[in-house]
PAROMI-152901 format. One record per residue: residue number from 1; residue in one letter; x, y, z of N, C-alpha, C in turn. Coordinates in Angstrom, 3 decimals. Layout:
% residues N
+-----+--------+----------+----------+----------+----------+----------+----------+----------+----------+----------+
! num ! residu !    neast !   nnorth !      nup !   caeast !  canorth !     caup !    ceast !   cnorth !      cup !
+-----+--------+----------+----------+----------+----------+----------+----------+----------+----------+----------+
! NUM !      A !        X !        Y !        Z !        X !        Y !        Z !        X !        Y !        Z !
...
+-----+--------+----------+----------+----------+----------+----------+----------+----------+----------+----------+
% end
This chain:
% residues 70
+-----+--------+----------+----------+----------+----------+----------+----------+----------+----------+----------+
! num ! residu !    neast !   nnorth !      nup !   caeast !  canorth !     caup !    ceast !   cnorth !      cup !
+-----+--------+----------+----------+----------+----------+----------+----------+----------+----------+----------+
!   1 !      M !  -69.804 !  -68.659 !   17.782 !  -68.466 !  -68.526 !   18.348 !  -67.686 !  -69.804 !   18.038 !
!   2 !      F !  -66.484 !  -69.638 !   17.519 !  -65.677 !  -70.770 !   17.071 !  -65.239 !  -71.682 !   18.218 !
!   3 !      S !  -64.809 !  -71.098 !   19.339 !  -64.323 !  -71.930 !   20.441 !  -65.436 !  -72.777 !   21.050 !
!   4 !      G !  -66.656 !  -72.296 !   21.005 !  -67.777 !  -73.086 !   21.510 !  -68.011 !  -74.330 !   20.670 !
!   5 !      K !  -67.792 !  -74.205 !   19.366 !  -67.942 !  -75.343 !   18.470 !  -66.869 !  -76.391 !   18.709 !
!   6 !      I !  -65.654 !  -75.934 !   18.982 !  -64.537 !  -76.860 !   19.192 !  -64.779 !  -77.729 !   20.411 !
!   7 !      F !  -65.230 !  -77.144 !   21.491 !  -65.310 !  -77.865 !   22.757 !  -66.625 !  -78.609 !   22.957 !
!   8 !      R !  -67.467 !  -78.655 !   21.943 !  -68.673 !  -79.487 !   22.035 !  -68.308 !  -80.960 !   21.935 !
!   9 !      S !  -67.265 !  -81.261 !   21.201 !  -66.830 !  -82.641 !   21.030 !  -65.457 !  -82.813 !   21.664 !
!  10 !      R !  -65.297 !  -83.854 !   22.420 !  -64.017 !  -84.110 !   23.072 !  -62.940 !  -84.391 !   22.029 !
!  11 !      W !  -63.302 !  -85.062 !   20.938 !  -62.307 !  -85.392 !   19.915 !  -61.825 !  -84.153 !   19.170 !
!  12 !      S !  -62.732 !  -83.262 !   18.856 !  -62.294 !  -82.040 !   18.180 !  -61.454 !  -81.180 !   19.114 !
!  13 !      A !  -61.759 !  -81.191 !   20.402 !  -60.945 !  -80.446 !   21.370 !  -59.548 !  -81.045 !   21.463 !
!  14 !      L !  -59.453 !  -82.382 !   21.428 !  -58.138 !  -83.026 !   21.477 !  -57.323 !  -82.735 !   20.221 !
!  15 !      I !  -57.980 !  -82.747 !   19.070 !  -57.282 !  -82.431 !   17.818 !  -56.818 !  -80.984 !   17.825 !
!  16 !      W !  -57.680 !  -80.074 !   18.301 !  -57.306 !  -78.661 !   18.395 !  -56.102 !  -78.480 !   19.330 !
!  17 !      A !  -56.135 !  -79.122 !   20.495 !  -55.032 !  -79.019 !   21.454 !  -53.757 !  -79.617 !   20.872 !
!  18 !      G !  -53.889 !  -80.728 !   20.144 !  -52.720 !  -81.314 !   19.494 !  -52.110 !  -80.368 !   18.478 !
!  19 !      G !  -52.950 !  -79.656 !   17.739 !  -52.453 !  -78.668 !   16.786 !  -51.711 !  -77.537 !   17.466 !
!  20 !      I !  -52.219 !  -77.098 !   18.605 !  -51.539 !  -76.045 !   19.369 !  -50.177 !  -76.539 !   19.847 !
!  21 !      L !  -50.122 !  -77.745 !   20.378 !  -48.852 !  -78.302 !   20.858 !  -47.866 !  -78.510 !   19.707 !
!  22 !      W !  -48.364 !  -78.975 !   18.573 !  -47.514 !  -79.189 !   17.400 !  -46.928 !  -77.864 !   16.927 !
!  23 !      T !  -47.751 !  -76.821 !   16.892 !  -47.267 !  -75.499 !   16.498 !  -46.211 !  -74.992 !   17.472 !
!  24 !      A !  -46.450 !  -75.162 !   18.765 !  -45.484 !  -74.711 !   19.768 !  -44.160 !  -75.457 !   19.617 !
!  25 !      Y !  -44.229 !  -76.745 !   19.370 !  -43.012 !  -77.528 !   19.177 !  -42.259 !  -77.078 !   17.929 !
!  26 !      D !  -42.994 !  -76.846 !   16.847 !  -42.376 !  -76.385 !   15.602 !  -41.671 !  -75.054 !   15.785 !
!  27 !      V !  -42.332 !  -74.131 !   16.472 !  -41.754 !  -72.804 !   16.680 !  -40.525 !  -72.899 !   17.586 !
!  28 !      A !  -40.607 !  -73.686 !   18.641 !  -39.487 !  -73.800 !   19.579 !  -38.298 !  -74.516 !   18.946 !
!  29 !      S !  -38.546 !  -75.501 !   18.113 !  -37.433 !  -76.233 !   17.513 !  -36.806 !  -75.463 !   16.362 !
!  30 !      A !  -37.496 !  -74.473 !   15.824 !  -36.953 !  -73.686 !   14.722 !  -36.014 !  -72.589 !   15.214 !
!  31 !      A !  -36.027 !  -72.305 !   16.512 !  -35.169 !  -71.257 !   17.055 !  -33.704 !  -71.686 !   16.977 !
!  32 !      P !  -32.830 !  -70.758 !   16.615 !  -31.415 !  -71.124 !   16.550 !  -30.862 !  -71.423 !   17.945 !
!  33 !      H !  -30.014 !  -72.407 !   18.031 !  -29.433 !  -72.805 !   19.306 !  -28.054 !  -72.178 !   19.459 !
!  34 !      K !  -27.771 !  -71.690 !   20.664 !  -26.430 !  -71.196 !   20.949 !  -25.546 !  -72.382 !   21.275 !
!  35 !      S !  -24.323 !  -72.316 !   20.835 !  -23.414 !  -73.412 !   21.161 !  -23.005 !  -73.300 !   22.626 !
!  36 !      Q !  -22.904 !  -74.414 !   23.262 !  -22.544 !  -74.444 !   24.673 !  -21.037 !  -74.494 !   24.876 !
!  37 !      A !  -20.291 !  -74.599 !   23.789 !  -18.835 !  -74.676 !   23.895 !  -18.278 !  -73.326 !   24.316 !
!  38 !      P !  -17.312 !  -73.312 !   25.216 !  -16.720 !  -72.040 !   25.619 !  -15.948 !  -71.427 !   24.459 !
!  39 !      S !  -16.010 !  -70.120 !   24.384 !  -15.294 !  -69.433 !   23.317 !  -14.398 !  -68.358 !   23.912 !
!  40 !      N !  -13.431 !  -67.957 !   23.158 !  -12.498 !  -66.916 !   23.586 !  -12.864 !  -65.579 !   22.962 !
!  41 !      A !  -14.138 !  -65.366 !   22.673 !  -14.590 !  -64.136 !   22.044 !  -14.483 !  -62.974 !   23.019 !
!  42 !      S !  -14.383 !  -61.796 !   22.469 !  -14.271 !  -60.604 !   23.307 !  -15.618 !  -60.292 !   23.945 !
!  43 !      A !  -15.613 !  -59.371 !   24.908 !  -16.849 !  -58.995 !   25.603 !  -17.820 !  -58.319 !   24.645 !
!  44 !      A !  -17.311 !  -57.640 !   23.631 !  -18.182 !  -56.970 !   22.663 !  -18.996 !  -57.985 !   21.869 !
!  45 !      A !  -18.426 !  -59.130 !   21.598 !  -19.148 !  -60.154 !   20.845 !  -20.255 !  -60.760 !   21.686 !
!  46 !      D !  -20.109 !  -60.758 !   22.999 !  -21.124 !  -61.315 !   23.891 !  -22.174 !  -60.284 !   24.294 !
!  47 !      A !  -21.986 !  -59.023 !   23.884 !  -22.916 !  -57.963 !   24.263 !  -24.255 !  -58.164 !   23.572 !
!  48 !      Q !  -25.299 !  -57.686 !   24.219 !  -26.637 !  -57.793 !   23.634 !  -26.804 !  -56.730 !   22.561 !
!  49 !      T !  -27.576 !  -57.071 !   21.541 !  -27.825 !  -56.131 !   20.453 !  -29.327 !  -55.902 !   20.313 !
!  50 !      D !  -29.675 !  -54.784 !   19.677 !  -31.075 !  -54.510 !   19.392 !  -31.447 !  -55.106 !   18.043 !
!  51 !      S !  -32.635 !  -54.796 !   17.566 !  -33.114 !  -55.411 !   16.328 !  -32.325 !  -54.971 !   15.102 !
!  52 !      T !  -31.621 !  -53.849 !   15.192 !  -30.809 !  -53.390 !   14.066 !  -29.400 !  -53.960 !   14.097 !
!  53 !      G !  -29.033 !  -54.625 !   15.190 !  -27.704 !  -55.195 !   15.322 !  -26.737 !  -54.299 !   16.083 !
!  54 !      S !  -27.212 !  -53.129 !   16.513 !  -26.365 !  -52.218 !   17.288 !  -26.243 !  -52.721 !   18.717 !
!  55 !      I !  -25.076 !  -52.546 !   19.293 !  -24.854 !  -52.973 !   20.672 !  -25.602 !  -52.046 !   21.627 !
!  56 !      I !  -26.282 !  -52.629 !   22.601 !  -27.040 !  -51.862 !   23.592 !  -26.101 !  -51.464 !   24.717 !
!  57 !      D !  -26.105 !  -50.175 !   25.053 !  -25.279 !  -49.719 !   26.170 !  -26.173 !  -49.060 !   27.221 !
!  58 !      N !  -25.570 !  -48.622 !   28.323 !  -26.344 !  -48.059 !   29.435 !  -27.050 !  -46.765 !   29.056 !
!  59 !      A !  -26.488 !  -45.988 !   28.150 !  -27.135 !  -44.745 !   27.718 !  -28.448 !  -45.059 !   27.003 !
!  60 !      D !  -28.458 !  -46.089 !   26.183 !  -29.689 !  -46.491 !   25.500 !  -30.743 !  -46.932 !   26.505 !
!  61 !      L !  -30.328 !  -47.669 !   27.507 !  -31.271 !  -48.130 !   28.525 !  -31.820 !  -46.968 !   29.343 !
!  62 !      A !  -30.993 !  -45.970 !   29.615 !  -31.450 !  -44.793 !   30.358 !  -32.507 !  -44.031 !   29.561 !
!  63 !      V !  -32.322 !  -43.882 !   28.266 !  -33.306 !  -43.229 !   27.416 !  -34.619 !  -44.002 !   27.455 !
!  64 !      L !  -34.534 !  -45.302 !   27.376 !  -35.724 !  -46.140 !   27.404 !  -36.482 !  -45.991 !   28.729 !
!  65 !      V !  -35.763 !  -45.984 !   29.837 !  -36.398 !  -45.831 !   31.149 !  -37.079 !  -44.471 !   31.249 !
!  66 !      N !  -36.420 !  -43.414 !   30.769 !  -37.011 !  -42.084 !   30.834 !  -38.277 !  -42.001 !   29.991 !
!  67 !      E !  -38.291 !  -42.626 !   28.830 !  -39.482 !  -42.608 !   27.972 !  -40.623 !  -43.394 !   28.588 !
!  68 !      M !  -40.298 !  -44.478 !   29.285 !  -41.355 !  -45.284 !   29.905 !  -41.980 !  -44.568 !   31.098 !
!  69 !      R !  -41.225 !  -43.706 !   31.747 !  -41.752 !  -42.966 !   32.895 !  -42.687 !  -41.838 !   32.467 !
!  70 !      N !  -42.532 !  -41.357 !   31.257 !  -43.367 !  -40.233 !   30.788 !  -44.676 !  -40.682 !   30.271 !
+-----+--------+----------+----------+----------+----------+----------+----------+----------+----------+----------+
% end
């Protein structure tokens, strides 16, 4: 088992943990940042979108809730 090998040595466990933290930092810093400046954009521009870029409305959410209940 790989994890058993890692934790036999304190130094290898520290290096492994450092790699996990480094990866987490890399992933978090690569995420695009939203600007905090106020904008005069319309409500449609602030609406949430799905993975295809379509705006999510209440009808879509109702379909999702019905499918999850079944």
